[in-house]
N, C-alpha and C positions, 0 to 999 in steps of 0.2 A: 165236865164234859170235854172229851178230846175229839177233835175232828181232824182226820188225816187227809190232807189235800185241799188246797185253796182254789180248786176249779169252781165252776159255776154252782154245782150242787153243794159243795162244801161251804162256799160263801153264803148261799141262801140258807142252808141249815144253821150256820153260825148266827146269822142275823135273826132268824126266827126264834132260836132258843134264847138268845140274849134279850130279845124283846120281852120275854116273860121272866126275866131275872135270873136265868141260868148262867153260871160261871163257865165260860167257854175258852178253851185253848185251841187255836187253829194252827196246825203245823203244815208248812209247805217247804218242800226240799229245794225249790228254785227261788230266784230273786224277784219274780213277778207272779202276780195272781192270774187266774184264768185258765190254767192248764193249756190245752190246745186252742181254747177260745181266748187268746190273749193278743198282744201286739208287740212289735219290736221296731226298732229304728235302724235305718240303713241309709247312710249318706244324707242325713237330714230329713228323711221321709219316714212317716209312720205307716206300718203295714199291719193290718189285721191278719191273724193267722187262720182261725177257723171260720170266721164270719163270711159266708157267701150270702146268706139271707137270714133275717129274723122272721120265722114263720108265725102263724096265728095273728096276722095283721087285724087289729080291731077296727074294721071299717065303720063309717057312720051308720048307726042303726043296729049295730051288733049287740048293743045293750051290755049287761054285766056278764054275759055268757062267755065272752072271749077268754081263753086261757091266759093270754097276756095280761088282761085287765085283772083277772083273778090273782095272778102272780103279783102284780103291783099292789093290790089290796093287802095280800098276806105280808108283804115286806114294807108296806107303807111308803111306797115309792110313787112318784107322779109319772104317768105314762107320757105326759106332755114334755117332761124332761128329756125324753128320748129323741124328740123331734124326728119322728119316723117319716121316711121317704118311701112311698109305695113303688113297687116295680112298674115299669112301663108295660111290657108284656114279655112272656117267656115261651119256650118251645121245647117239645120233645121230638127229635128227628131220628127215625129208624129207616135206613136205606133212603128211599125217595119219598117217604111219608112223614109229614110234619103235623103234629097236634099242638095247637097253641092254647095258652091260658093266661088270664089276667087275675086280678083280685075280685073279679065278678064271676061267681060260680055259674050263673046262667050262660055266660059266654063260653065257658068250658063245656057245658052241656050242649050248646049249639054246635061246637066244634066236633064233639063226639057224634052227634046226629048227622052232621054233614059228611064226615069221613067214613063213618061206620053205620049207615042207615039200617042195615039188616040186623045190627046188634043193639039198637037203641033200647028196645023193650027189655032185652036181657040185661042191659047195663042198668036200667032203672030198677029192675028186680034185684040186681046185685047191690045197688045203693040201699035199698030197703033192708036187705039182709045185714049190711054193714051197720045201719042205724040201730037195728035190734040186737046186735051182738054186743056183749058187755066188755068192750075193748078197754075201758078205763078202770075196770075192776082188777084188784090184785089177784083174783082167782081166775082171770080170763084164760081160756084154753089156748095154748100156743100152737094153733094149726098152721099148716103150710099155706101161705097165700097163693103160691103158684098152683097148688092143687085146687084151692077154692076158685080161682079164676078160670082154670080149665073146666071145672064142673059148671060154671055159671052160664055157659053157652055164648059168651061174647066172642067176637072175632079174636083168634089167637094173637094177631098183631097188636090189637088194642090191649090185650092182657100183658104182653111183653112191654108195651110202652108205659103202662101204669106201674109196672115194677121198677122202672128205671129211676125216676126221681125219689121214690120212697126208699129204695135200697141205698142210693147214694147219700141220702140224708139220715140214714139210721139203721142199716142192717149189718149184723155181724155174721150172717149166714151166706154161704156161697150160692149165688144165683137164685136166692129166695129171701123172704122176710116173713117173720111170724105175723099171723093175722092181727093180733091186737096192735102191734107197732105199725103195721100197714094202715090200719084204719085211723090211728091217731095222726100219722103223717099225711094220709090222704086228706083228712079234715084240715090239717095245718097248712098244707100247700095249696090245695084246690078250693076247698070251701071257704077258707079264711084268707089265705094269700101271703105274699112275700113283701117284706119291707126291709129297710136298713136305717139304723140311726144315722143322722147326718154326720156325727163325729165317730161313727164306727163303734167297735166293741168297747171303747173307753166310756161311751155314754152309759153303759151298763156297769162296767167294773168300777168306775169312779164313785157313783152313788153307793154301791155296795160296800166299798172299803171305807167311805165316809161314815156309813151306818155302823160299821164295826168299831170305829174309833169312838163314835158318840155313845155306843152301848157298852164300852169298856171291854170288848173282846180282846184277849191277848193273842195277837197274831205274830207268829214267829216265822220269818223267812229264812231261806238257806238252812233249813232245819230238817234233816232227813231222819226217818224212823228206822231203827234197826230191827226191832221186834215188838210183837204184842204178846204179853204174858198171860196165859190162861190159868185159872185155878178152879177146878170142878166145872160147873156149868156157866161160869162167868169169866170175863177177862178182868184183870186187876191193875195192870200196869202197861204203860207204853215206854219202851226204852229207846232213847235217841242214839244216833250214831256217835254223838259226843260222849256217851256213857251216862248221861243224865236220865233219871227215872221219874216218870210222871204217874202219880196215882190216878186211876180213872174209874169214875162211877159208871160212865157210859162212854162207848167209843163208836164213832161213825167213821167208817173207812170209805173213801171215795176213789181209792187207787186201783180198784178192780178186784174181781173175785179171786183169780189165781194169784194176783199180787198180794192180796190180803192173806191168802193161805200160806204164801211164802213167808210172810212176817210171823205167822203163827207156827210154821213148820208142821201143819196138819190141815186136813180138809175142814171146811165149814158147811159144805153141802154134800149131797150124795155123790161120791166119787165116780159112780157109774154113769151119771147123767151130766155132770159138769164137764164142759168142753173148753179147750184152749182156742182162742180166736186166731185167725191168720190174715184177715183182710186189712191191708194198709194201702197207702196212696203215695203218689208223688204229685206235687203241685208246683207249677212254674208260674211266677208272677212277673209280668212285664210292665214297665212304666214307659209310656210314650208321650211325645208332645202332641197336644191337641185333644180331640174328643173322639170317642167311638163313632159318633155320627159323621165325622169327617170321612169315614170309610163306608158310610151307609149302614152302620150297625146300630139298630134301634132297640134291640132286645136286651133284656137284663140277664137272664140265665138261659143257656142252651144245654139241654141234656141230649147226648147223641149216642148212636150205636150203628156200627157199619152195616149190619144185616137185620133180618127180621127176628132173630133170636138174641135176646139180651144176654150179654156177657158180663158177669160180676163175680169175680173170684180172685184168689191169689194166683197170679200168673206164674208160669214156669221160668220165664226170664225176668229181667229187671223191671220192665214196664209192659203193660198191655194197652195198645192203642185202639183196641176194638170198640171200647166204649169210654165215655168220659163226660166231663162237665166244663162248660165255658161260662165264666161269670164276668160281666162288665159292670162293676159296682158304680161307675159314674152314670149309668143309665137308670139309677133309682131317682124318682122324683123329677121335678123340673128344675134342676140345679143350674145355677149360672155357669157359663162356660169357664172352665178352668184351664190353666196352662198345660196341665198334665192329666193323663188318665191311666187307668190300670186295666190289664187283662189277666185273669187267673184261669188256668187250665189244669184240670185234675184228672188223673188216670189211676187205675189199680197198679200196685207195685209189690214187689216181693222183698220182704224184710231180710230174709236169709241171704238173698243174692246181694243186696246192697251192703249188708253188714260184713260180708265176706271179702269185700274189696279192700285193697291197700289204700292208704290215704291219698296217694297220688292218682291211682286209678279211679277212686271215688270222685275226685274233683274233675277228672277228664270225662267221666261218664255223665256227671251232672251237666257239664257244659255242652256235651254232644247232644244230650236229650232235649235241651232247651230249644234248639232249632227244630229238631224232629217233632216235638210236641206242638210247636207253632205251626209248622207246615200241615200237620194233621188237623189241627183245630180250624185252620182257614178253609178246609173243605166244607165246613158246616156253617160258614158265615157268608153273607152276600159279597160277591166279588171274588171270593176264594183266593187262589194263589196269586192273582194279579196284584194283591196288596202286599205280598211278602217283602219285596224289595223296599217299598216305601215305609212299611212298618218297621223294618229293621233299621232303616236310616233314621227314623224318628225315635227309636228306642233309646232312652237315657239310662235305664237300669234294668238288670235282670236278676232275679233271685229265685232259687228253687229249693224246696225242702223235700226230703225223702222219708221213707219209713224210719230211718235212723233218727231223723229230727223228731218224728212223732214219739219214738221211744224215749228220747232224751227229755221231752217236756211232759209226757204223761206217765212214764215208767211202765206203760203197758207192754207185757211180754209180746214179742214179735212186732212191736210197733203198731199194734192193732188200733185202728181208728175207733171202732165201736166195741172193743173189749171181747168178752166171751159170748158165744151164742147162747149160753145158759144165763137166764135172767132171774132175778129174785125181786118181784115187784113190790112186795111189802117190806123189803130190806132186811128181813130177819135172817139169822144164822142159827147154828146149834147152840150158840152162847146167848144167854138171855139179855145181855147188855152190849152185844156187838152187832152193829147194823151195817149193811151195805147201802151206799147211795151212789148216784152218778151213772155211768155207762152200764154197769152190770146190774143195776136195779131195773133197767129196761125203759127208762124215760129218756128220750133222745132229743137232740136239738137244743138250742139255747134255752128256749122257754121250758121244754120238757125237763132238762137237767135241773133247772132251778126248782121247778114244781116237785121233782122227785126228792130233792133235798128237804124241801118244806114238808112233804108228806111223811118222811121218816121222822123229822123233828116233831111234827104234830101227833102222828099216830103211835110211834114207838116210845117217845119220851114224854112229851107234854101231857098226853092223856093218861099216862101211868104214874105221874108224879104230882 
């Protein structure tokens, strides 16, 4: 078995297959595992790249139904190892309206009822429709969520606010999200909730890589794939950039739909429906002395939009400040006061614009946008611009990644955060032994990505061998 890509879906698929005695070769073109859900070091500090939140928090009483608990059972991991810290509370702010939520779904319902009393019955009816919709089926119809929300009769502002966190945590579509993904993310964010492992993404990556070693998986780092060789209705070989050829009984590609097609030099799905994604991001990470609570910032994640109409698309310019996400990871749990804290601010960004800059201009633009992004984010936090000077004074480190960074660590065309709008939930392609996993399989988020890799391993390989 050959798995291309050691992101979360590739790692999970490799562990699952090896658990049942399959010989697995895991290929990764970079020097670290995790893809965009990895970490890096800068001036002695560790930074998570993709982890804003681990969704699907298994609150007490959730039983065995939690997707995260299911994931741990499938990979024989202990959820206690993650040492999960739940969110304090989070917020969606559009113009002057703020909708708050915690890991208690009843609180979210009370907020909807308080802010949108005339829509509450329609909202409950929408929830019933979502519960009856087969969102977790590989055959689920990919309806437009925006259209479904418009038809539901809920307040248009509430509809726009519901789109914001779900799109930011998993949509490859401009200003919309397919209904199955919306329902899965709605459940993950609002019904179950947000948490963060105390040690960040390493609490997930380290146990997975330990499992790979224990199970004898051959993991090759800095090992890029040049091509996948088809023969008839199957693929037979994976050719590395070094020239080495690996014979392959099965291949799972996690590098993306279009990227897999490039390795094959031909399409694997219907070319009339397969799309190339465009949505990417810029994220500015600021390390400052003290705690967010020193500034009166108690919330964990803030999703914001300047107006009543949600903006989520590839902008014409370098960055779109109209909407974004602020994450204060030190506000997870009741952690002891640390000497330093982090603020992460995310906005849509244009890959082509960033990729077209000269190296000198690229660095200048990154530096210039760091302060602009901060000033914009402060509008959505208590105290606003009054904290700007003090926060700048307390800042000990700034780092920013752009769509070019996303491209470098995921190999996604256009530096797309969530790949192609075209998804293949069962992971199948026109080749009987080539499967897609990861972003373009349609399972999103940290938990979703790993469950997607497990699903391909279970349904496409283990049940047929």
